[in-house]
C-alpha positions in Angstrom: -6.6 5.0 21.3 -5.0 2.2 19.4 -6.1 1.3 15.8 -6.3 2.7 12.3 -7.8 5.6 10.5 -8.7 5.6 6.8 -7.9 8.9 5.2 -8.9 10.1 1.7 -5.7 11.9 0.8 -6.0 15.0 -1.3 -3.7 15.9 -4.3 -0.5 17.8 -3.7 0.0 16.5 -0.2 2.7 14.0 0.8 1.8 11.0 2.9 4.1 12.4 5.6 2.0 15.7 5.5 -1.1 13.6 6.4 0.8 11.9 9.3 1.9 15.2 10.7 -1.6 16.6 10.7 -2.9 13.4 12.4 -0.1 13.7 15.0 -1.4 17.2 16.0 -5.1 16.3 15.9 -4.7 13.1 18.0 -1.9 14.5 20.2 0.3 11.5 19.8 3.6 11.0 18.0 3.0 7.3 17.4 1.4 7.4 14.0 2.5 6.0 10.7 1.1 5.3 7.3 0.9 1.9 5.7 1.7 2.6 2.1 3.0 5.8 0.5 0.9 7.8 -1.9 2.8 10.2 -4.2 1.8 13.9 -3.9 0.1 13.6 -7.3 -2.0 10.6 -6.1 -5.3 10.8 -4.1 -7.4 8.3 -2.2 -7.1 5.7 0.5 -4.2 6.2 3.0 -4.3 4.0 6.1 -2.8 5.4 9.2 -1.8 3.2 12.2 -2.1 4.8 15.6 -0.1 3.9 18.7 0.0 0.1 19.3 -1.5 -0.5 15.9 1.9 0.4 14.4 2.8 -3.2 15.1 0.2 -4.2 12.5 1.7 -2.1 9.7 3.5 -5.1 8.0 0.2 -7.0 7.9 -1.7 -4.1 6.5 0.8 -3.2 3.8 0.9 -6.8 2.6 -2.7 -6.5 1.4 -3.7 -6.0 -2.2 -4.5 -2.5 -3.4 -6.9 -1.2 -6.1 -6.3 2.0 -8.2 -7.8 4.1 -10.9 -5.1 5.5 -13.1 -5.2 8.1 -15.9 -2.5 8.0 -18.7 -1.6 11.0 -21.0 -0.3 9.8 -24.3 2.5 11.6 -26.2 4.5 12.7 -23.2 7.5 11.0 -21.6 8.9 12.3 -18.3 11.8 11.5 -16.0 9.5 10.6 -13.1 7.1 8.6 -15.2 4.3 11.0 -14.2 3.0 14.4 -15.3 4.9 16.2 -12.5 8.3 15.3 -14.0 10.6 17.0 -16.5 9.4 16.3 -20.1 11.9 14.2 -22.0 10.0 13.7 -25.2 6.7 14.8 -26.8 4.9 13.6 -29.9 1.5 12.8 -31.2 0.3 9.3 -30.2 -2.9 7.4 -30.6 -4.0 3.8 -29.8 -7.1 1.8 -30.6 -9.5 0.4 -28.0 -8.9 -3.2 -29.2 -5.0 -3.0 -29.0 -5.2 -1.3 -25.6 -7.5 -3.9 -24.1 -5.2 -6.7 -25.5 -2.1 -5.1 -24.0 -3.7 -4.4 -20.6 -4.9 -8.0 -20.3 -1.4 -9.3 -21.1 -0.2 -7.9 -17.8 -2.6 -10.0 -15.7 -0.7 -12.4 -13.5 2.9 -12.5 -12.3 4.9 -9.5 -13.7 8.5 -8.5 -13.3 8.4 -4.8 -12.7 11.4 -2.4 -12.8 11.3 -0.1 -9.8 11.2 3.6 -10.9 14.3 5.7 -10.2 12.2 8.3 -8.5 11.3 6.1 -5.5 12.6 5.5 -2.0 13.8 2.0 -2.6 17.4 1.7 -1.5 20.3 0.4 -3.6 23.7 0.0 -1.8 22.3 1.9 1.1 21.1 4.9 -0.9 17.6 5.8 -2.0 17.0 5.7 -5.8 15.7 9.2 -6.0 19.0 10.4 -4.6 20.8 8.8 -7.5 18.3 10.5 -9.9 18.8 14.0 -8.3 22.6 13.6 -8.5 22.3 12.5 -12.1 24.1 9.2 -11.4 23.6 5.9 -13.2 22.3 3.0 -11.2 21.0 -0.5 -12.0 17.3 -0.4 -11.2 16.0 -3.4 -9.2 13.4 -5.6 -10.7 10.8 -7.1 -8.5 8.0 -9.7 -9.0 4.5 -8.3 -8.4 1.1 -9.6 -9.3 -1.6 -7.9 -11.3 -4.9 -9.5 -10.2 -7.1 -7.6 -12.6 -7.0 -4.7 -15.0 -9.8 -3.0 -16.8 -10.1 -0.2 -19.3 -12.5 2.4 -18.1 -12.2 5.1 -20.8 -10.3 6.1 -23.9 -10.2 9.5 -25.5 -7.9 10.9 -28.2 -4.7 11.1 -26.1 -5.8 9.9 -22.7 -7.0 6.6 -21.3 -8.1 5.5 -17.8 -7.9 2.0 -16.3 -8.7 0.3 -13.0 -6.3 -2.3 -11.6 -6.1 -4.6 -8.5 -2.4 -5.2 -7.7 -0.1 -6.8 -5.1 2.0 -5.0 -2.5 4.9 -3.0 -3.9 3.4 -2.4 -7.4 4.4 1.0 -8.7 1.6 2.1 -11.0 3.9 4.6 -12.8 6.1 1.7 -13.8 3.2 -0.4 -14.9 2.0 2.5 -17.1 5.4 2.9 -18.6 5.6 -0.8 -19.4 2.1 -0.7 -20.9 3.1 2.2 -23.1 6.3 0.4 -24.2 4.3 -2.7 -25.2 1.9 -0.5 -27.1 4.9 1.1 -28.9 3.9 4.6 -27.7 5.1 7.1 -25.1 2.9 8.1 -22.2 2.9 9.1 -18.6 0.7 8.9 -15.5 -1.4 12.0 -15.3 -3.7 11.1 -12.3 -3.9 8.3 -9.8 -6.5 7.4 -7.1 -6.2 4.5 -4.7 -9.7 3.3 -4.2 -9.0 0.3 -1.9 -6.3 -1.1 0.4 -7.1 -4.5 1.7 -10.7 -4.4 2.9 -10.8 -0.6 3.2 -12.3 1.2 0.3 -12.7 4.9 -0.6 -16.2 5.0 0.8 -14.9 4.3 4.3 -12.2 7.0 4.1 -12.6 10.4 5.8 -11.4 13.8 5.0 -8.2 15.0 6.7 -10.2 17.7 8.4 -12.3 15.1 10.1 -9.5 13.3 11.9 -10.5 12.7 15.5 -10.3 9.9 18.1 -13.8 8.5 17.5 -12.8 7.8 13.9 -10.1 5.3 15.0 -11.0 1.7 14.1 -10.0 -0.6 17.0 -7.2 -3.1 16.4 -9.4 -6.1 17.1 -11.7 -5.0 14.2 -8.7 -4.6 11.8 -7.1 -8.0 12.0 -8.4 -10.7 9.6 -7.2 -13.8 11.5 -9.0 -16.2 14.0 -9.6 -14.7 17.4 -9.7 -16.5 20.7 -11.1 -14.9 24.0 -8.8 -15.9 26.9 -9.2 -16.0 30.7 -7.0 -14.2 33.2 -4.5 -17.0 33.5 -3.7 -17.0 29.7 -3.9 -13.2 29.7 -1.0 -13.1 32.2 1.0 -15.6 30.2 0.5 -13.7 27.0 1.3 -10.4 28.6 4.7 -11.9 29.7 5.4 -13.1 26.2 5.3 -16.8 27.2 5.1 -19.6 24.5 1.8 -21.5 24.7 0.7 -25.0 23.9 -0.2 -25.3 20.2 -3.8 -26.4 20.7 -5.0 -24.4 17.7 -5.1 -25.4 14.0 -4.0 -22.0 12.8 -0.6 -20.7 11.7 -1.5 -17.3 13.2 -4.0 -16.5 15.9 -5.1 -13.4 17.8 -5.9 -13.4 21.5 -8.6 -11.2 23.0 -9.1 -10.3 26.7 -12.1 -8.2 27.8 -12.8 -7.3 24.2 -9.3 -6.0 23.5 -6.5 -7.4 21.3 -3.7 -8.4 23.6 -1.4 -10.5 21.3 -0.9 -12.2 18.0 0.8 -15.6 18.1 2.4 -17.8 15.3 3.5 -21.4 15.1 7.0 -21.9 16.5 8.9 -23.6 13.6 11.5 -25.0 16.0 8.8 -26.7 18.1 5.5 -27.4 16.4 3.9 -28.2 19.7 4.2 -24.6 20.7 3.1 -21.2 19.5 5.1 -18.1 20.1 4.3 -14.3 20.3 4.6 -12.3 17.1 3.2 -9.1 18.6 2.2 -8.3 22.2 -0.1 -5.3 22.8 -0.2 -5.1 26.6 
């Protein structure tokens, strides 16, 4: 029972709530999610089960796709509709100026991390500073907006779809879009429709969590796979370095149809590859 489950998270649940339910349904404590969704947000939440927890870093590094709704004329402290309202006024934008501003964000983008987030500054989570009313310099991180597309525009609401790199806060992106438009606005809804190769159509309802819904680890990884014999199986199981006979920087080894290890090039000795993860 090692692999991932793709959940369609519902509104008003935390990502941890989903993990807790999965722990009970699958009767194992070794479950974690691979990218937090705020309670307001819905959509794809990938859970890693048991040995697949070692794949979390690889899964979270993949691009994500969202559909976001923005309410114009409202500014909140959390940058979404659940926060305390700081300012309200009538706002309106044209389709032409909105498309122009959205397109201007495509490519590398220096994003300010929102204060209501779990990112740590000086060993303390940003949301803790916010709750204590303390000033803190918000970190700026480089992210990548692969694509962004306007889907709908009404009097005081617009909806867009975007494909973004790891670590992109859509609340911050929306705040920056509104600033560039010269208006105030806040995120009113968010749906993650894809994480890596897993889209919303493959996601299951939280009530349908069960063992046969787990996708095996060997079907999750997107790197070259090599089937090994018993001799190599025993060397891999013991974490031995291997001769670098492969033209890949990262390679997965399979034994009897199961993933047993992921190896990477040993930078200190290019003639060898060394274990990154062992699953036996």
